[in-house]
Z-matrix of the N, CA and C atoms (Angstrom, degrees):
N
C 1 1.494
C 2 1.533 1 105.94
N 3 1.393 2 115.73 1 131.16
C 4 1.435 3 118.89 2 173.58
C 5 1.551 4 113.57 3 -73.40
N 6 1.282 5 112.27 4 149.83
C 7 1.463 6 117.66 5 -179.62
C 8 1.526 7 110.95 6 110.58
N 9 1.349 8 115.19 7 132.55
C 10 1.445 9 120.71 8 -179.04
C 11 1.475 10 112.38 9 -88.47
N 12 1.380 11 116.36 10 178.51
C 13 1.416 12 121.59 11 -179.78
C 14 1.564 13 112.59 12 -64.45
N 15 1.312 14 117.34 13 -18.33
C 16 1.473 15 118.32 14 -178.34
C 17 1.578 16 110.63 15 -79.60
N 18 1.367 17 114.61 16 -11.57
C 19 1.481 18 113.40 17 -174.79
C 20 1.553 19 114.73 18 -56.76
N 21 1.343 20 119.28 19 -48.27
C 22 1.476 21 117.13 20 -178.87
C 23 1.538 22 111.86 21 -58.67
N 24 1.333 23 114.89 22 -37.12
C 25 1.510 24 118.52 23 -179.81
C 26 1.506 25 109.73 24 -65.39
N 27 1.374 26 116.93 25 -50.53
C 28 1.410 27 119.86 26 -179.46
C 29 1.520 28 114.27 27 -61.70
N 30 1.345 29 115.31 28 -34.65
C 31 1.484 30 120.37 29 178.13
C 32 1.492 31 110.68 30 -64.90
N 33 1.363 32 116.41 31 -38.58
C 34 1.461 33 119.33 32 -177.12
C 35 1.533 34 115.94 33 -84.06
N 36 1.307 35 114.76 34 -20.22
C 37 1.470 36 119.62 35 -172.47
C 38 1.533 37 113.00 36 -116.95
N 39 1.348 38 114.87 37 -60.76
C 40 1.514 39 117.24 38 -175.90
C 41 1.472 40 112.82 39 -67.94
N 42 1.329 41 117.13 40 -44.04
C 43 1.455 42 117.96 41 -176.64
C 44 1.588 43 113.29 42 -62.87
N 45 1.306 44 119.05 43 -44.04
C 46 1.435 45 119.40 44 175.04
C 47 1.547 46 112.52 45 -60.54
N 48 1.330 47 115.99 46 -37.59
C 49 1.470 48 120.51 47 -179.68
C 50 1.572 49 108.95 48 -65.03
N 51 1.292 50 117.24 49 -45.25
C 52 1.429 51 120.44 50 179.91
C 53 1.543 52 110.42 51 -64.33
N 54 1.286 53 116.63 52 -41.02
C 55 1.468 54 120.80 53 179.52
C 56 1.533 55 109.64 54 -61.63
N 57 1.356 56 116.49 55 -38.55
C 58 1.463 57 119.71 56 -179.38
C 59 1.496 58 110.41 57 -68.32
N 60 1.280 59 119.91 58 -33.91
C 61 1.469 60 124.16 59 178.77
C 62 1.553 61 113.21 60 -73.99
N 63 1.364 62 114.59 61 -50.74
C 64 1.476 63 117.21 62 -175.44
C 65 1.511 64 111.88 63 -90.00
N 66 1.321 65 119.26 64 -26.30
C 67 1.450 66 121.25 65 -177.68
C 68 1.513 67 113.62 66 50.19
N 69 1.358 68 119.20 67 55.23
C 70 1.414 69 121.73 68 -178.15
C 71 1.576 70 110.51 69 -65.04
N 72 1.327 71 115.09 70 145.53
C 73 1.431 72 120.94 71 173.75
C 74 1.562 73 106.93 72 -91.26
N 75 1.326 74 115.31 73 125.16
C 76 1.446 75 121.41 74 -174.00
C 77 1.501 76 107.65 75 -120.76
N 78 1.366 77 114.09 76 133.05
C 79 1.430 78 119.80 77 177.05
C 80 1.554 79 107.76 78 -126.10
N 81 1.318 80 115.23 79 144.00
C 82 1.512 81 119.54 80 172.00
C 83 1.513 82 115.03 81 76.49
N 84 1.317 83 119.54 82 22.96
C 85 1.478 84 119.31 83 174.55
C 86 1.449 85 115.16 84 -53.42
N 87 1.343 86 117.46 85 -33.29
C 88 1.471 87 121.60 86 -178.30
C 89 1.553 88 111.34 87 -70.49
N 90 1.316 89 116.77 88 -11.00
C 91 1.448 90 117.99 89 175.15
C 92 1.545 91 115.32 90 -74.51
N 93 1.309 92 114.57 91 -15.61
C 94 1.467 93 118.66 92 178.60
C 95 1.525 94 110.01 93 -84.87
N 96 1.351 95 120.17 94 116.16
C 97 1.456 96 120.45 95 176.30
C 98 1.492 97 112.35 96 -56.01
N 99 1.329 98 118.86 97 136.37
C 100 1.440 99 121.23 98 -176.46
C 101 1.561 100 112.45 99 -80.58
N 102 1.288 101 119.20 100 -11.79
C 103 1.425 102 124.44 101 179.38
C 104 1.480 103 112.14 102 -139.62
N 105 1.352 104 116.31 103 154.49
C 106 1.487 105 121.03 104 175.45
C 107 1.516 106 113.48 105 88.31
N 108 1.267 107 118.07 106 160.61
C 109 1.413 108 122.08 107 -179.72
C 110 1.483 109 112.51 108 -65.12
N 111 1.358 110 118.31 109 140.00
C 112 1.436 111 121.24 110 -177.22
C 113 1.611 112 106.41 111 -158.89
N 114 1.332 113 112.75 112 138.61
C 115 1.430 114 118.15 113 176.80
C 116 1.525 115 109.65 114 -93.82
N 117 1.305 116 116.46 115 132.91
C 118 1.518 117 120.80 116 174.64
C 119 1.483 118 106.58 117 -106.28
N 120 1.332 119 117.85 118 106.11
C 121 1.475 120 121.45 119 -173.22
C 122 1.524 121 109.77 120 -106.60
N 123 1.328 122 115.14 121 116.07
C 124 1.459 123 119.40 122 -175.14
C 125 1.516 124 114.55 123 -123.97
N 126 1.390 125 112.46 124 158.06
C 127 1.442 126 114.68 125 166.59
C 128 1.506 127 107.45 126 -70.95
N 129 1.379 128 115.44 127 170.24
C 130 1.479 129 117.82 128 -172.08
C 131 1.514 130 106.17 129 -140.79
N 132 1.368 131 115.94 130 111.12
C 133 1.448 132 121.19 131 -179.66
C 134 1.487 133 115.71 132 -118.00
N 135 1.287 134 116.32 133 -14.14
C 136 1.525 135 120.16 134 -173.62
C 137 1.533 136 110.95 135 -155.09
N 138 1.295 137 115.09 136 157.86
C 139 1.440 138 122.07 137 173.78
C 140 1.593 139 110.42 138 -56.78
N 141 1.317 140 115.18 139 -34.96
C 142 1.447 141 120.22 140 -174.66
C 143 1.517 142 115.22 141 -75.35
N 144 1.383 143 116.13 142 -7.65
C 145 1.488 144 117.95 143 177.27
C 146 1.509 145 112.39 144 -55.97
N 147 1.326 146 116.37 145 -34.68
C 148 1.473 147 120.83 146 -177.64
C 149 1.558 148 110.43 147 -81.59
N 150 1.302 149 117.73 148 -0.48
C 151 1.450 150 123.31 149 169.70
C 152 1.498 151 110.65 150 -99.18
N 153 1.362 152 114.80 151 -42.50
C 154 1.443 153 121.60 152 -174.78
C 155 1.520 154 111.28 153 -67.16
N 156 1.338 155 118.39 154 -46.21
C 157 1.485 156 120.87 155 -176.50
C 158 1.511 157 112.74 156 -60.06
N 159 1.391 158 118.43 157 -52.65
C 160 1.439 159 118.44 158 176.69
C 161 1.529 160 112.94 159 -62.44
N 162 1.356 161 116.50 160 -26.02
C 163 1.440 162 117.83 161 178.73
C 164 1.512 163 115.34 162 -68.94
N 165 1.313 164 116.59 163 -34.00
C 166 1.442 165 121.57 164 -174.37
C 167 1.577 166 114.28 165 -104.79
N 168 1.374 167 117.09 166 -17.82
C 169 1.436 168 119.62 167 -179.14
C 170 1.505 169 111.50 168 -66.67
N 171 1.371 170 116.50 169 149.44
C 172 1.473 171 120.18 170 -175.59
C 173 1.518 172 111.70 171 -78.51
N 174 1.382 173 117.53 172 3.07
C 175 1.473 174 121.12 173 178.64
C 176 1.500 175 108.14 174 -154.23
N 177 1.338 176 118.23 175 166.27
C 178 1.438 177 121.84 176 179.87
C 179 1.528 178 112.20 177 -62.76
N 180 1.326 179 117.01 178 134.57
C 181 1.461 180 122.70 179 178.02
C 182 1.473 181 106.76 180 -126.36
N 183 1.383 182 114.72 181 123.27
C 184 1.455 183 121.95 182 179.53
C 185 1.482 184 108.87 183 -99.14
N 186 1.335 185 114.54 184 138.25
C 187 1.426 186 122.48 185 178.90
C 188 1.559 187 112.76 186 -120.06
N 189 1.271 188 117.99 187 154.87
C 190 1.491 189 121.98 188 160.85
C 191 1.519 190 107.69 189 -74.52
N 192 1.307 191 116.53 190 144.30
C 193 1.468 192 119.58 191 179.52
C 194 1.527 193 107.43 192 -143.03
N 195 1.319 194 118.87 193 139.98
C 196 1.442 195 121.69 194 -177.76
C 197 1.528 196 106.66 195 -63.97
N 198 1.391 197 110.80 196 142.73
C 199 1.446 198 117.30 197 -172.85
C 200 1.515 199 114.37 198 -59.80
N 201 1.358 200 117.31 199 -23.59
C 202 1.451 201 120.52 200 179.37
C 203 1.528 202 111.79 201 -57.77
N 204 1.341 203 117.69 202 -30.48
C 205 1.468 204 122.20 203 -178.51
C 206 1.520 205 110.93 204 -65.68
N 207 1.258 206 119.70 205 -20.43
C 208 1.474 207 124.90 206 -176.83
C 209 1.527 208 114.46 207 -97.47
N 210 1.393 209 114.73 208 -1.60
C 211 1.440 210 118.27 209 -176.61
C 212 1.487 211 113.64 210 -128.09
N 213 1.377 212 115.69 211 11.39
C 214 1.464 213 118.75 212 -179.15
C 215 1.536 214 113.25 213 -69.87
N 216 1.323 215 114.92 214 159.14
C 217 1.403 216 122.91 215 -178.87
C 218 1.535 217 109.94 216 -116.41
N 219 1.319 218 114.79 217 170.80
C 220 1.514 219 120.43 218 178.69
C 221 1.557 220 108.21 219 78.55
N 222 1.303 221 114.48 220 178.92
C 223 1.496 222 120.39 221 -175.78
C 224 1.552 223 110.32 222 -58.92
N 225 1.351 224 116.85 223 -43.57
C 226 1.461 225 119.52 224 -177.60
C 227 1.533 226 111.20 225 -65.68
N 228 1.375 227 115.72 226 -41.20
C 229 1.456 228 121.04 227 179.82
C 230 1.473 229 112.45 228 -62.92
N 231 1.363 230 116.90 229 -43.10
C 232 1.476 231 122.88 230 -179.87
C 233 1.493 232 108.30 231 -64.39
N 234 1.394 233 117.23 232 -46.22
C 235 1.436 234 120.30 233 -177.83
C 236 1.468 235 112.48 234 -63.41
N 237 1.350 236 117.58 235 -42.99
C 238 1.464 237 122.93 236 177.77
C 239 1.504 238 111.78 237 -62.16
N 240 1.335 239 118.53 238 -48.15
C 241 1.427 240 122.96 239 -179.23
C 242 1.521 241 111.31 240 -61.97
N 243 1.344 242 116.71 241 -42.93
C 244 1.446 243 119.73 242 -179.13
C 245 1.517 244 111.47 243 -64.37
N 246 1.372 245 117.51 244 -40.42
C 247 1.438 246 122.80 245 -178.17
C 248 1.569 247 109.22 246 -65.86
N 249 1.332 248 115.03 247 -49.41
C 250 1.462 249 117.48 248 -175.68
C 251 1.517 250 111.96 249 -69.41
N 252 1.323 251 120.03 250 -31.96
C 253 1.410 252 120.05 251 175.47
C 254 1.489 253 111.48 252 -70.80
N 255 1.348 254 116.98 253 -41.14
C 256 1.470 255 120.13 254 179.22
C 257 1.476 256 112.94 255 -62.52
N 258 1.366 257 116.65 256 -35.60
C 259 1.459 258 120.94 257 -178.87
C 260 1.547 259 113.46 258 -85.08
N 261 1.359 260 117.59 259 1.90
C 262 1.432 261 119.23 260 175.92
C 263 1.493 262 113.84 261 75.98
N 264 1.321 263 118.59 262 25.46
C 265 1.422 264 120.04 263 179.90
C 266 1.552 265 111.65 264 -68.25
N 267 1.325 266 115.34 265 153.09
C 268 1.456 267 119.71 266 -174.44
C 269 1.520 268 108.01 267 -106.85
N 270 1.343 269 117.30 268 117.31
C 271 1.512 270 117.04 269 -179.79
C 272 1.518 271 111.66 270 -70.74
N 273 1.358 272 115.85 271 144.84
C 274 1.446 273 118.00 272 174.76
C 275 1.528 274 107.46 273 -142.34
N 276 1.356 275 117.23 274 140.70
C 277 1.443 276 119.86 275 174.83
C 278 1.533 277 109.86 276 -77.97
N 279 1.306 278 114.17 277 118.92
C 280 1.432 279 118.26 278 -170.04
C 281 1.545 280 116.49 279 -61.59
N 282 1.330 281 116.35 280 -32.47
C 283 1.447 282 120.42 281 -176.24
C 284 1.514 283 112.80 282 -108.71
N 285 1.328 284 118.87 283 17.90
C 286 1.481 285 121.83 284 -178.59
C 287 1.565 286 105.60 285 -111.63
N 288 1.351 287 115.49 286 105.82
C 289 1.464 288 117.05 287 -176.37
C 290 1.489 289 115.26 288 -60.74
N 291 1.357 290 116.46 289 -35.03
C 292 1.489 291 120.43 290 -179.88
C 293 1.534 292 109.00 291 -67.04
N 294 1.365 293 116.68 292 -42.61
C 295 1.442 294 119.11 293 178.32
C 296 1.490 295 112.05 294 -62.80
N 297 1.388 296 117.43 295 -36.67
C 298 1.463 297 120.34 296 178.28
C 299 1.467 298 112.12 297 -63.43
N 300 1.347 299 116.95 298 -39.77
C 301 1.465 300 119.78 299 178.41
C 302 1.544 301 108.72 300 -64.81
N 303 1.322 302 117.29 301 -46.01
C 304 1.451 303 121.49 302 179.29
C 305 1.525 304 111.96 303 -61.03
N 306 1.310 305 119.20 304 -32.91
C 307 1.443 306 122.50 305 178.03
C 308 1.500 307 111.08 306 -66.86
N 309 1.397 308 116.90 307 -38.84
C 310 1.460 309 118.31 308 177.34
C 311 1.547 310 110.28 309 -65.90
N 312 1.379 311 117.01 310 -34.09
C 313 1.376 312 116.33 311 173.94
C 314 1.488 313 116.28 312 -64.98
N 315 1.373 314 114.09 313 -32.42
C 316 1.501 315 120.13 314 174.38
C 317 1.534 316 109.59 315 -66.76
N 318 1.380 317 116.43 316 -38.88
C 319 1.432 318 120.61 317 179.58
C 320 1.531 319 110.26 318 -63.55
N 321 1.368 320 113.08 319 -42.24
C 322 1.473 321 114.74 320 177.10
C 323 1.523 322 112.57 321 -61.61
N 324 1.326 323 119.59 322 -35.67
C 325 1.415 324 124.00 323 176.16
C 326 1.524 325 109.96 324 -62.52
N 327 1.318 326 117.60 325 -41.79
C 328 1.466 327 122.58 326 179.04
C 329 1.516 328 109.66 327 -58.24
N 330 1.323 329 116.11 328 -49.77
C 331 1.398 330 120.79 329 -177.76
C 332 1.546 331 113.94 330 -64.71
N 333 1.340 332 114.01 331 -39.94
C 334 1.460 333 117.87 332 177.51
C 335 1.528 334 112.49 333 -70.29
N 336 1.283 335 117.03 334 -17.26
C 337 1.488 336 121.87 335 174.77
C 338 1.543 337 109.49 336 -83.45
N 339 1.327 338 116.23 337 2.30
C 340 1.467 339 117.58 338 178.23
C 341 1.507 340 115.89 339 83.99
N 342 1.323 341 116.74 340 16.02
C 343 1.497 342 118.99 341 178.95
C 344 1.488 343 113.28 342 -101.75
N 345 1.340 344 112.74 343 172.93
C 346 1.442 345 122.62 344 178.13
C 347 1.508 346 110.47 345 -92.92
N 348 1.339 347 119.21 346 129.51
C 349 1.420 348 124.98 347 179.98
C 350 1.517 349 110.50 348 -118.09
N 351 1.284 350 118.53 349 128.11
C 352 1.445 351 122.97 350 179.73
C 353 1.515 352 112.20 351 -96.21
N 354 1.303 353 117.05 352 138.24
C 355 1.510 354 119.78 353 -177.35
C 356 1.544 355 108.39 354 -144.45
N 357 1.273 356 115.07 355 148.78
C 358 1.468 357 121.13 356 177.50
C 359 1.566 358 104.01 357 -112.56
N 360 1.321 359 116.87 358 98.98
C 361 1.527 360 119.01 359 -177.84
C 362 1.513 361 114.44 360 -57.48
N 363 1.344 362 120.15 361 -20.82
C 364 1.460 363 122.07 362 178.25
C 365 1.547 364 109.87 363 -70.51
N 366 1.300 365 119.03 364 -23.36
C 367 1.427 366 123.85 365 177.84
C 368 1.522 367 113.62 366 95.65
N 369 1.260 368 118.32 367 -38.95
C 370 1.462 369 124.74 368 177.68
C 371 1.506 370 111.10 369 -148.42
N 372 1.280 371 119.23 370 162.42
C 373 1.500 372 121.74 371 -173.52
C 374 1.523 373 109.51 372 -69.46
N 375 1.329 374 112.73 373 144.11
C 376 1.459 375 119.71 374 176.36
C 377 1.567 376 111.47 375 -75.92
N 378 1.266 377 115.67 376 129.92
C 379 1.442 378 120.42 377 -176.46
C 380 1.555 379 111.20 378 -96.74
N 381 1.301 380 116.02 379 -8.96
C 382 1.433 381 116.21 380 178.23
C 383 1.589 382 112.65 381 -120.76
N 384 1.333 383 114.04 382 9.77
C 385 1.488 384 118.23 383 177.30
C 386 1.491 385 116.95 384 84.01
N 387 1.345 386 117.94 385 -6.97
C 388 1.465 387 118.01 386 177.45
C 389 1.508 388 112.37 387 -84.92
N 390 1.286 389 116.35 388 158.46
C 391 1.450 390 122.95 389 177.80
C 392 1.574 391 109.71 390 -95.46
N 393 1.360 392 115.39 391 116.00
C 394 1.436 393 120.42 392 -173.39
C 395 1.512 394 112.20 393 -90.19
N 396 1.330 395 117.32 394 168.45
C 397 1.368 396 122.59 395 177.35
C 398 1.537 397 114.57 396 -59.06
N 399 1.335 398 114.62 397 137.51
C 400 1.469 399 118.81 398 -175.22
C 401 1.600 400 110.30 399 -80.51
N 402 1.307 401 112.26 400 143.75
C 403 1.450 402 119.38 401 173.18
C 404 1.565 403 109.87 402 -89.04
N 405 1.297 404 114.41 403 144.30
C 406 1.478 405 120.46 404 -165.77
C 407 1.553 406 114.54 405 -72.43
N 408 1.336 407 117.10 406 -3.32
C 409 1.500 408 117.55 407 179.07
C 410 1.469 409 112.63 408 -58.80
N 411 1.347 410 119.49 409 -34.17
C 412 1.478 411 119.37 410 176.83
C 413 1.515 412 113.81 411 -60.81
N 414 1.298 413 115.48 412 -42.37
C 415 1.463 414 119.98 413 176.65
C 416 1.532 415 112.54 414 -66.81
N 417 1.336 416 114.68 415 -41.62
C 418 1.436 417 119.37 416 175.57
C 419 1.500 418 112.18 417 -52.75
N 420 1.348 419 113.20 418 -49.62
C 421 1.486 420 117.44 419 -177.49
C 422 1.571 421 111.09 420 -65.13
N 423 1.344 422 115.60 421 -41.56
C 424 1.427 423 118.26 422 -177.84
C 425 1.525 424 113.85 423 -63.41
N 426 1.334 425 115.11 424 -38.31
C 427 1.456 426 118.00 425 -177.73
C 428 1.552 427 110.62 426 -82.88
N 429 1.306 428 114.74 427 -33.85
C 430 1.485 429 116.74 428 179.90
C 431 1.600 430 110.28 429 -67.81
N 432 1.325 431 114.75 430 -40.32
C 433 1.444 432 117.13 431 -178.00
C 434 1.542 433 111.52 432 -91.80
N 435 1.340 434 117.04 433 -6.35
C 436 1.443 435 124.27 434 -177.83
C 437 1.583 436 111.94 435 53.86
N 438 1.333 437 114.40 436 56.32
C 439 1.451 438 121.45 437 -179.11
C 440 1.496 439 109.86 438 -124.79
N 441 1.359 440 116.77 439 154.83
C 442 1.451 441 120.55 440 175.59
C 443 1.557 442 110.79 441 -72.10
N 444 1.369 443 113.19 442 162.07
C 445 1.473 444 118.33 443 174.41
C 446 1.513 445 108.96 444 -120.00
N 447 1.301 446 115.55 445 125.28
C 448 1.415 447 121.71 446 178.20
C 449 1.553 448 106.73 447 -98.79
N 450 1.339 449 120.31 448 111.94
C 451 1.482 450 122.92 449 178.89
C 452 1.497 451 109.06 450 -75.65
N 453 1.335 452 118.03 451 144.14
C 454 1.461 453 123.47 452 -178.52
C 455 1.542 454 107.18 453 -131.99
N 456 1.328 455 113.59 454 136.72
C 457 1.468 456 121.82 455 170.87
C 458 1.492 457 110.00 456 -116.95
N 459 1.367 458 115.71 457 118.79
C 460 1.437 459 123.37 458 178.78
C 461 1.523 460 108.52 459 -104.68
N 462 1.322 461 116.43 460 134.86
C 463 1.475 462 122.59 461 -179.28
C 464 1.538 463 107.86 462 -128.70
N 465 1.309 464 117.12 463 131.68
C 466 1.509 465 121.35 464 171.80
C 467 1.448 466 118.52 465 98.48
N 468 1.339 467 119.34 466 -8.32
C 469 1.473 468 118.16 467 -176.06
C 470 1.498 469 113.24 468 -66.41
N 471 1.351 470 121.93 469 -29.21
C 472 1.471 471 118.15 470 176.77
C 473 1.502 472 113.50 471 -57.03
N 474 1.309 473 118.02 472 -29.58
C 475 1.500 474 118.77 473 178.59
C 476 1.503 475 112.99 474 -74.55
N 477 1.373 476 116.03 475 -21.90
C 478 1.465 477 120.65 476 177.60
C 479 1.490 478 109.95 477 -75.80
N 480 1.311 479 117.78 478 -45.22
C 481 1.476 480 121.96 479 177.56
C 482 1.528 481 110.12 480 -136.20
N 483 1.392 482 115.98 481 83.63
C 484 1.422 483 118.03 482 -178.36
C 485 1.515 484 109.07 483 -64.10
N 486 1.341 485 116.45 484 152.18
C 487 1.445 486 123.42 485 179.35
C 488 1.572 487 107.90 486 -59.30
N 489 1.333 488 114.60 487 130.07
C 490 1.469 489 119.43 488 -176.45
C 491 1.536 490 114.66 489 92.33
N 492 1.370 491 114.90 490 -10.96
C 493 1.494 492 117.82 491 -177.68
C 494 1.515 493 107.35 492 -88.82
N 495 1.388 494 114.07 493 148.66
C 496 1.497 495 119.81 494 176.86
C 497 1.540 496 112.03 495 -104.43
N 498 1.339 497 115.09 496 -6.29
C 499 1.506 498 119.21 497 -174.40
C 500 1.545 499 109.06 498 -127.86
N 501 1.355 500 114.26 499 130.35
C 502 1.459 501 118.98 500 175.85
C 503 1.572 502 109.49 501 -69.29
N 504 1.325 503 114.47 502 152.05
C 505 1.424 504 120.56 503 177.74
C 506 1.508 505 111.07 504 -123.21
N 507 1.314 506 116.98 505 155.95
C 508 1.453 507 118.10 506 174.70
C 509 1.514 508 110.66 507 -79.62
N 510 1.337 509 116.66 508 121.58
C 511 1.475 510 122.07 509 -176.82
C 512 1.493 511 107.81 510 -149.31
N 513 1.344 512 115.44 511 158.15
C 514 1.477 513 120.78 512 177.17
C 515 1.508 514 111.55 513 -70.61
N 516 1.351 515 113.20 514 126.54
C 517 1.488 516 117.30 515 179.82
C 518 1.518 517 108.93 516 -128.46
N 519 1.307 518 118.73 517 137.27
C 520 1.449 519 125.40 518 176.97
C 521 1.495 520 110.19 519 -120.85
N 522 1.312 521 116.24 520 133.50
C 523 1.505 522 123.05 521 177.36
C 524 1.493 523 108.74 522 -122.81
N 525 1.339 524 118.50 523 119.53
C 526 1.471 525 121.63 524 179.59
C 527 1.498 526 109.45 525 -116.59
N 528 1.388 527 115.18 526 120.31
C 529 1.445 528 121.71 527 174.19
C 530 1.518 529 107.37 528 -95.85
N 531 1.362 530 114.66 529 122.28
C 532 1.445 531 120.50 530 178.35
C 533 1.598 532 114.78 531 -85.04
N 534 1.285 533 114.11 532 174.28
C 535 1.478 534 118.32 533 178.16
C 536 1.549 535 110.19 534 -67.13
N 537 1.288 536 118.37 535 144.30
C 538 1.536 537 122.07 536 -176.52
C 539 1.490 538 106.98 537 -62.27
N 540 1.377 539 115.63 538 142.89
C 541 1.429 540 125.22 539 170.96
C 542 1.525 541 110.26 540 -104.06
N 543 1.296 542 117.67 541 132.69
C 544 1.480 543 120.33 542 177.90
C 545 1.486 544 111.11 543 -123.00
N 546 1.340 545 114.22 544 128.73
C 547 1.463 546 119.40 545 -176.46
C 548 1.531 547 108.02 546 -112.99
N 549 1.382 548 112.50 547 97.91
C 550 1.503 549 118.50 548 -168.54
C 551 1.484 550 111.39 549 -107.32
N 552 1.257 551 115.29 550 -127.93
C 553 1.508 552 124.23 551 -168.07
C 554 1.533 553 112.46 552 -62.48
N 555 1.365 554 114.62 553 -38.71
C 556 1.494 555 116.25 554 178.67
C 557 1.513 556 112.38 555 -58.22
N 558 1.296 557 117.77 556 -38.76
C 559 1.445 558 123.32 557 -177.32
C 560 1.522 559 110.98 558 -77.34
N 561 1.339 560 115.89 559 -33.23
C 562 1.482 561 124.44 560 -177.72
C 563 1.528 562 107.89 561 -64.66
N 564 1.314 563 115.34 562 -28.63
C 565 1.487 564 120.02 563 -176.21
C 566 1.506 565 112.76 564 -80.51
N 567 1.346 566 116.57 565 -13.51
C 568 1.478 567 122.62 566 -175.84
C 569 1.536 568 110.49 567 -88.25
N 570 1.317 569 115.89 568 157.80
C 571 1.517 570 117.50 569 167.06
C 572 1.520 571 108.80 570 -56.19
N 573 1.326 572 116.38 571 141.12
C 574 1.450 573 122.84 572 -171.05
C 575 1.533 574 111.82 573 -54.46
N 576 1.336 575 116.78 574 -47.48
C 577 1.438 576 120.45 575 -177.58
C 578 1.541 577 114.05 576 -62.00
N 579 1.299 578 114.57 577 -41.46
C 580 1.433 579 121.28 578 174.63
C 581 1.498 580 115.09 579 -65.55
N 582 1.295 581 116.26 580 -40.19
C 583 1.441 582 122.12 581 176.62
C 584 1.488 583 113.48 582 -62.76
N 585 1.358 584 116.68 583 -45.37
C 586 1.423 585 122.00 584 179.38
C 587 1.538 586 113.32 585 -64.79
N 588 1.326 587 116.29 586 -41.49
C 589 1.456 588 121.27 587 176.75
C 590 1.551 589 112.01 588 -63.07
N 591 1.277 590 115.00 589 -47.30
C 592 1.435 591 120.29 590 -176.61
C 593 1.580 592 110.66 591 -62.44
N 594 1.384 593 112.63 592 -45.59
C 595 1.378 594 119.22 593 -178.67
C 596 1.539 595 112.72 594 -65.05
N 597 1.313 596 114.81 595 -39.12
C 598 1.444 597 119.84 596 177.78
C 599 1.544 598 111.43 597 -65.91
N 600 1.324 599 117.04 598 -39.03
C 601 1.490 600 119.68 599 176.09
C 602 1.516 601 110.90 600 -63.59
N 603 1.307 602 117.82 601 -37.73
C 604 1.445 603 118.59 602 178.31
C 605 1.542 604 112.12 603 -68.49
N 606 1.292 605 116.54 604 -34.77
C 607 1.467 606 120.00 605 175.21
C 608 1.500 607 110.76 606 -61.95
N 609 1.368 608 114.05 607 -48.81
C 610 1.458 609 118.95 608 -179.93
C 611 1.515 610 114.15 609 -62.47
N 612 1.338 611 117.32 610 -33.87
C 613 1.486 612 122.03 611 177.50
C 614 1.542 613 107.16 612 -65.04
N 615 1.344 614 118.27 613 -40.70
C 616 1.467 615 120.67 614 -177.56
C 617 1.525 616 108.97 615 -69.18
N 618 1.410 617 116.61 616 -41.03
C 619 1.474 618 117.40 617 178.17
C 620 1.534 619 110.23 618 -63.09
N 621 1.309 620 117.97 619 -41.32
C 622 1.449 621 121.31 620 178.65
C 623 1.507 622 114.09 621 -57.34
N 624 1.373 623 113.97 622 -41.49
C 625 1.480 624 120.27 623 -178.07
C 626 1.531 625 109.57 624 -66.61
N 627 1.345 626 116.35 625 -30.16
C 628 1.489 627 120.19 626 -179.44
C 629 1.505 628 111.42 627 -83.37
N 630 1.310 629 119.47 628 -37.20
C 631 1.462 630 123.12 629 -175.94
C 632 1.516 631 114.73 630 -88.66
N 633 1.336 632 116.18 631 -24.27
C 634 1.504 633 122.01 632 -178.24
C 635 1.523 634 110.55 633 69.79
N 636 1.295 635 120.87 634 18.77
C 637 1.477 636 121.39 635 178.85
C 638 1.510 637 114.98 636 -75.17
N 639 1.283 638 115.80 637 152.23
C 640 1.442 639 122.82 638 172.13
C 641 1.560 640 106.82 639 -69.77
N 642 1.314 641 115.80 640 139.98
C 643 1.469 642 118.29 641 -178.04
C 644 1.517 643 112.69 642 -90.67
N 645 1.321 644 116.16 643 149.02
C 646 1.419 645 124.05 644 174.17
C 647 1.517 646 106.92 645 -117.30
N 648 1.333 647 117.24 646 135.70
C 649 1.468 648 121.61 647 -175.72
C 650 1.547 649 111.92 648 -80.62
N 651 1.356 650 117.92 649 -11.02
C 652 1.491 651 120.20 650 -175.15
C 653 1.523 652 108.76 651 -103.90
N 654 1.348 653 113.47 652 170.06
C 655 1.479 654 119.69 653 172.32
C 656 1.566 655 108.89 654 -76.49
N 657 1.337 656 114.47 655 154.21
C 658 1.457 657 118.06 656 177.85
C 659 1.546 658 108.52 657 -91.03
N 660 1.279 659 116.08 658 113.37
C 661 1.466 660 120.45 659 -178.74
C 662 1.507 661 110.83 660 -95.65
N 663 1.298 662 117.08 661 143.21
C 664 1.454 663 118.95 662 179.33
C 665 1.511 664 110.08 663 -68.35
N 666 1.295 665 118.96 664 145.03
C 667 1.469 666 123.04 665 175.59
C 668 1.467 667 110.41 666 -64.83
N 669 1.360 668 119.10 667 146.56
C 670 1.478 669 120.85 668 178.56
C 671 1.527 670 112.45 669 -62.93
N 672 1.365 671 116.53 670 152.55
C 673 1.422 672 120.81 671 178.82
C 674 1.482 673 114.42 672 89.75
């Protein structure tokens, strides 16, 4: 089971404190199944998205997180490492293709253990605010684990932690959980590649409807360096 021994403590103490400070507006919490494996698929605008979603979700949500977040120094590095470890985040080397494949296997294990796994289908955060084309890993996981996908639209997190900023700010944040999407027999009858692409596009359409973002037709590539 993902999540360390600090999770119950952080859930009861840190999460309420952060909610009291930021007071996020949350819609559709009841759309998240309380039991069983489920994918939480969200747009990605800021580093703090992986803090906000576990903070407001009705159950534990495990994310992949780049390994750098687990090795930082100074007060911010310690705080980040403590939070990500407490929430059971799974470290992944961002530029290591073998590690990326292994991390998806770990994600599959989380889902098969009946837990909630969070994923950003865009792959990396949007630097211009647009919603980019989804990568098919989200559909691969949903179909392989046979779990529903709850689309999520986050609004306002760039104002909490602007790109290049080292300090979070108090800003209005909205989190919208959409109705679960299930990809069953109709998709099982399709060629695998077509099924994953179609399912991923449906997930991105649902996220766009929740977030209200302008769409981009291309994939979101990480900036060099």
